[in-house]
C-alpha positions in Angstrom: 41.2 -68.9 -8.8 44.0 -68.9 -11.8 47.0 -66.6 -12.1 46.3 -66.4 -15.4 44.1 -63.7 -17.4 44.6 -63.7 -21.6 42.7 -61.3 -23.2 42.4 -62.1 -27.6 41.0 -59.7 -30.0 39.8 -61.9 -32.6 39.4 -61.0 -36.4 38.5 -63.0 -38.8 40.4 -66.3 -40.7 43.3 -64.8 -43.2 43.1 -61.7 -41.2 45.6 -62.8 -38.4 47.5 -59.5 -38.6 44.3 -57.9 -36.6 44.4 -60.1 -33.7 46.1 -59.2 -30.9 46.5 -61.3 -27.4 47.1 -59.7 -23.9 48.9 -62.1 -21.9 48.0 -60.7 -17.6 49.5 -61.8 -14.4 47.5 -61.6 -11.3 49.3 -59.8 -9.0 48.9 -58.4 -5.7 45.4 -57.6 -6.5 45.5 -56.2 -9.5 46.8 -57.7 -13.1 50.6 -57.4 -14.5 50.9 -57.3 -18.5 53.6 -60.1 -19.9 53.1 -60.2 -23.4 51.1 -58.6 -26.2 50.9 -60.3 -29.6 49.7 -58.4 -32.3 48.9 -60.6 -35.3 48.5 -64.0 -34.0 47.1 -66.9 -36.1 45.3 -69.6 -34.1 48.3 -71.8 -33.2 49.7 -68.3 -31.6 47.1 -67.9 -29.8 47.2 -71.1 -28.3 50.8 -71.2 -27.8 50.1 -67.9 -25.5 47.5 -69.7 -23.3 48.9 -71.1 -20.6 47.5 -74.1 -18.4 44.5 -73.2 -16.2 43.7 -69.7 -17.5 41.2 -67.8 -17.5 40.2 -66.1 -20.9 38.0 -63.3 -22.7 38.1 -63.8 -26.2 36.4 -60.8 -27.9 34.2 -62.6 -31.1 30.6 -64.5 -30.8 31.3 -68.3 -29.5 28.0 -69.4 -31.0 25.0 -68.2 -33.1 21.3 -67.9 -33.5 19.8 -71.5 -35.0 17.3 -69.2 -36.6 19.4 -66.2 -37.7 20.1 -62.6 -36.8 21.0 -62.1 -33.5 20.9 -64.2 -29.9 19.1 -63.2 -27.0 22.7 -61.9 -25.3 23.4 -60.2 -28.4 19.9 -58.3 -28.4 20.2 -57.9 -24.6 23.6 -56.1 -25.1 22.7 -53.9 -27.8 19.7 -52.4 -25.7 23.0 -51.8 -22.9 25.3 -50.2 -25.7 22.4 -48.0 -26.3 21.8 -46.8 -23.4 25.5 -46.0 -22.6 25.2 -44.3 -25.9 27.0 -46.4 -27.8 26.1 -46.9 -31.7 23.7 -50.0 -31.9 26.0 -51.7 -34.7 28.6 -51.7 -31.2 26.3 -55.5 -30.7 26.4 -57.0 -34.4 24.7 -60.4 -35.4 27.2 -63.5 -35.2 25.6 -64.3 -39.0 25.5 -60.4 -40.1 27.7 -60.1 -43.3 30.3 -58.4 -41.3 30.3 -60.9 -38.5 30.2 -64.2 -40.1 33.9 -64.9 -40.7 35.2 -63.2 -37.1 32.2 -65.8 -35.7 33.6 -69.0 -37.8 36.7 -68.3 -35.9 35.8 -67.3 -32.9 33.8 -71.1 -32.7 36.8 -72.7 -33.9 39.0 -71.3 -31.2 37.6 -71.3 -28.1 36.7 -75.2 -29.3 40.1 -75.4 -30.0 40.9 -74.4 -26.5 38.3 -76.4 -24.5 40.1 -79.3 -26.8 44.4 -78.4 -25.6 43.6 -76.1 -22.7 40.6 -78.0 -21.2 41.6 -76.5 -17.5 41.4 -73.2 -19.2 37.5 -71.3 -18.3 36.6 -69.5 -21.7 34.4 -66.6 -21.4 32.5 -64.7 -24.4 33.4 -60.9 -24.2 32.5 -57.3 -25.7 35.8 -55.0 -24.8 33.9 -51.7 -26.0 30.4 -52.4 -23.3 32.7 -53.9 -20.8 34.7 -50.4 -20.9 31.4 -48.2 -20.9 29.7 -50.3 -18.5 32.8 -49.2 -16.4 32.9 -45.9 -17.3 35.2 -45.0 -19.5 35.4 -42.3 -21.3 32.4 -43.0 -24.6 33.6 -40.2 -27.0 37.3 -41.7 -26.4 35.6 -45.6 -27.4 34.2 -44.3 -31.0 37.1 -42.6 -31.6 39.2 -45.6 -30.5 39.7 -46.9 -33.9 40.9 -44.1 -36.1 42.6 -42.3 -32.6 45.9 -42.7 -31.0 44.9 -40.0 -28.8 41.5 -42.1 -27.9 43.4 -45.4 -27.4 46.4 -43.4 -25.1 43.9 -42.6 -23.2 41.5 -45.8 -23.1 45.2 -47.7 -21.8 45.7 -44.9 -19.1 41.7 -45.9 -17.8 42.5 -49.9 -18.1 46.0 -49.0 -15.8 43.5 -46.8 -13.3 41.4 -50.5 -13.2 44.4 -52.4 -12.5 45.9 -53.5 -15.7 49.2 -52.6 -14.8 51.7 -52.3 -18.0 48.8 -51.1 -20.5 49.6 -47.5 -20.4 52.9 -48.6 -21.4 51.9 -49.7 -25.0 52.7 -46.1 -26.6 51.8 -47.5 -30.2 49.1 -50.1 -29.4 46.4 -50.3 -32.1 42.3 -50.2 -31.4 43.2 -54.4 -31.9 45.5 -54.4 -29.2 43.2 -51.8 -26.6 40.6 -54.2 -27.3 42.2 -57.3 -26.1 43.6 -55.4 -22.5 40.2 -54.8 -22.2 39.4 -58.5 -22.9 41.2 -59.3 -20.5 39.6 -57.0 -17.8 36.2 -58.5 -18.6 37.4 -61.7 -18.2 39.3 -61.6 -15.2 36.4 -59.3 -13.8 33.8 -62.1 -14.6 36.2 -65.2 -12.9 36.5 -63.3 -9.5 32.1 -62.8 -9.8 32.4 -59.1 -10.5 31.1 -58.8 -14.2 29.6 -56.0 -14.6 26.7 -57.5 -16.9 26.6 -61.2 -17.6 24.6 -63.7 -19.9 24.7 -67.1 -18.2 25.5 -70.3 -20.9 23.0 -72.5 -22.1 24.7 -75.2 -22.9 24.9 -77.2 -26.1 23.6 -74.7 -28.3 25.7 -71.8 -26.3 28.5 -73.3 -24.3 30.2 -70.1 -22.2 29.3 -67.0 -20.8 29.0 -64.2 -22.2 30.1 -61.0 -19.7 31.3 -57.8 -19.8 
């Protein structure tokens, strides 16, 4: 079991200022935040991933060969709607607003596999991961625009075992999502994912988990 858990909220190429990386170390049955990097390009992401880390990437890491949603996206979207989240919470990897993010997700995940071969990479969806663990849905829906909602969610993440999350006083929604990505990856690594869709190599080489 890795002692390092890294959550990455990716943005598309050319907008690294919206990418956050949260690095946690396992400690006393929970996680301790050791680094929060806001504004990370691909090299900076690699530099933040220790050998043997568990890495949760918030981005599509594959796409449907026929376009549109993957089977995993369809399953997770149904679940999200059942949790009172908008259907657009889970978007198709090839959708106009997602295509560049998918491009970067595919590139970063393969880079990590090459440069950190002993790391374990999993695709995650932070918003649904929090909702599945009973985070306040109103706060999740308001997270992008409301600092108070972000503070509430950081306190919630702290209560879930992510020590140090609540200290991120002026965190962006991307940094909150990076912490939640780490939570999802950590739970997945322990066999405690709230939802998971197994990898289907070679086209879909990574598990998708919340």
